[in-house]
N, C-alpha and C positions, 0 to 999 in steps of 0.2 A: 323560761324567760325568752324574750325576743330582743334582738339588738339591731340598732341602726349604727353603722360605722362609717368613718371617713378615712380614706387612705390617700397619702401623698405619693404620686408616681414619680419615676425618675425624670420624666419630661416636665415636671412641675404641675401637671394636671392633678385634679382631685377626683377620686372615685367615691361615690356614695352607694351603699348597699344595705341590705338587711338580711338577717339570718337567725336561726335558733341556736346555732353552735358557732360561736365566734372563733374559737381555736381551729376548728376543722375548716371553716371558710377561709381563714387567713393562710392556712397551709395550702389550700387549693389555689389561692391567688398566687402565692410564691412559687408554686410548681408550674405555673403558667397554664392552668386548666380553665381559667376564666378569660374569655376572649378579649375583652377590653383591656384588661391589665396585663395580658400575656406579653405584649410588645412594649410594656412600660415598666419593666422590672429594673431595679429592685423597688419594693414598696415599703412604705413606712406607715404604721398605724398612727393616725393623728388622735382619734378619740372614738369612743363608742358609748352609746346611751342605751340603758336597759329599760324595757317595758314589760309589763305583765299581760298586756292586751295586744294581740297581733294586729288588730285593726288600727290601733294608735301608731304602731310601728310603720305600717304601710302609709298612713297619712303623713307622718313626720318625714319619712323618706321622700315622699312626693313633694312635700313642702321644701325640703333641703335642695331638691333638684330644680325648684322654681327660681325665678329671678330674685324674689325677696328672700327666699331661703338661702340662695348662694351668697347674697350680701350678708345675711345673718351669720352663716358659717365662716365666711371670710373674716368678719369682725370678731367673732367669739372663739373660733377654734384655730385659725391659722396665724 
């Protein structure tokens, strides 16, 4: 499985990412190993969406980072 996930950062910003292993990735975020989120700890997992196709994951992540996608995630997930 492939996952797209949304994190809420301590500064109220939102981080969108994708991974094959959601648990491992969240541990890396919380250890400060991911540059963007390392200065925005603590983090809270908002949601994650599972896909079987890695290309769909990349396209959905790209969509969520676009203007329309940010509006969608703010309305549906936040």
